N, C-alpha and C positions, 0 to 999 in steps of 0.2 A: 725041975720045978719051973723053969722058964716056959717050958712047953705047956705046962698046966695052966699058967697065967695066960698064955696066948689063947688057949682053948677056951678058958673061962671068959676072957674078954671078947673072943669072937662069938661065943654063944649068945650073949645079950645083943650083940650087933646083928647077928642073924635073926634073932627074934624081933628086934626092932624093924628090920627090913621086911620080915614076914608080916608083921603087924601093919606096917606102912602099906604093903601090897594089898593086904586084906582091906584096909581102909580105902585105898584107891579103887578097888573093885566095887566096894559098897557105894562109893561116891558115883561111880560110872553107872552102876545099877540104879541108884536113886535118880540120877539125871535122865536115864532112859525112861524110867517110870514117870518122871515129871513131864518129859516131852510127850509121852503116850497120853498122859492125863490132859495136857494142854491141847493136843490134837482132838481128843474126844470132846473136850469142852468146846472147842471151836466148831466141831461138827454138830453138837447139840445146839449151839447158838445159831448156826446157819439154818438147821432144821426148824428151830423156833421162828426165826425171822421169815422163812419161806411160808410156814404155816400162818403166821399172822398176815402176810401179804395175800395169801389165798383167801383167808377169812375176810379181809377187807374188800377184796374183789367180789367175793360172794355177796357180802352185805350191800355193796353198791349196785351189783347186777340185780339183786332182789328188789331194791328200792326202784331201780329203773323199770323193772318188769311190772311192779305195782302201779307205777305212774302210767306206763303204757296201757295197762289193763283198764285203768280208770278212764284215760283219755279215749281209748277205743270204745268203751261202753258208752261214754258221753257222745261220741261222734256217731255211733250207730243209732242212739236214741234221737239225736237231732236230725240225722239223715232220714229217719222214719217220719219226722214232722215236716220235712220239706214239701212233700206232695200236698199236704194240708195248706201250707203257706202259699203254694202255687194256686190251689183252688180258691183261696180267699182273694188273691190278686185278680183272678179271672172273674169271680163273682162281683167284686167291686167294680171292675171295668164294665161288666154287663149291666149292673144296676145303674151306673151313671149314664149309660146310653139310653136307658128307658125312662119313661116319665112316671115310674112307680113311686111309691110313697118314699119320702125322705127318711122315714123311720127305719126302713129296711136298709138304706144306704148307711145311716148313722150306726145301726146295730152291727152291720158287717164291718164297717171301719173300726168300730170299738174292738171287735174280736181280732181283726187283723193287727191293729196296733198293739194290743196286749200280747199277742203271740210273737210279733216282731220284737217287742221290747224284752220279753223273756229270753228269746233266742239270742238277742244281742248281749244280754247280760251273761250269757253262757259262752260268749266269745264268737258267735256267728256274725259274719259280715257279708253283705252281697258283693259280688265282683262287678265293678263298674266296667261295662263292655261297650255300650253304644258310643260311637264317635272315637273310640280308642283304637290304636293300631292293633291288628290281630296278633295275638301272642299264644302260642300253643301251650304255654305253661298255665294259662288260665282260661283259654277259649277252646271250644270244639266247633269247628266249621260244619254247619249243616248243609249249606250250599253256598255257591258263589254267584253273585248277581252282577251283570255287566253294568258299569257306570261310565258316564261321559267325562265327569270331572276327574282329572289326574289325582287330585288330592284325596279323592275317595277310594282309590285303589289300595288294597291291602288294609283297609280300615273297616271296622265293624259297623254295618249300616242298619242292622236290626238285631234284636235279641229275641230268640224263640223261646228259651227257657233261661231264667236267671241262674247264674252260678253262685256258689257260696264258698266262703273260707271259714274254717274253724281255727282261730288263732292265726298261725302262719302256714297252715296246711290247707290245700284245696280239698273241700268236701265233695263238691260237685262242680264240674266244669260248666261254664256258660255256653249254651248252644246258641250259635250266632250265624248270621248271614254276613258274608264278607264281599266287599266290592272288588270286582275284578276288571 
């Protein structure tokens, strides 16, 4: 009978150990699944953040391209008007040299001033060149002219064609004569 008691007592103990082992296995399995889910969640989060960064970059690049396109279109239009501006300057100079009607001079000045004001409102500004030190960032030397005065060397002594800037960008370099 003592043996039966031992066997009966051992049996619930074995079942308890077996049940504990099963629970440990389930806990390990659940922890493994939890770690897998956390890894998957972290991967999805990283993918989402990467996608959002790419979209933000795309949006910024698109806005910059639109701005560049508008600026380029404006600069091309203004660049097309520069020869007209040059012709107005030449016409004014020629009219002032002659004794022709003052009405022609006034009319040409009116057109020139309106065109200049419009282009200025769009960001166009002439490059000041005469009397300035020669600077390849703004000037294009057409020729070099010998000068006696040392102060005139390397300085723009005449402007052949006015240069213009659109905002902070050179639209057309000033063509100049430089003292040598």
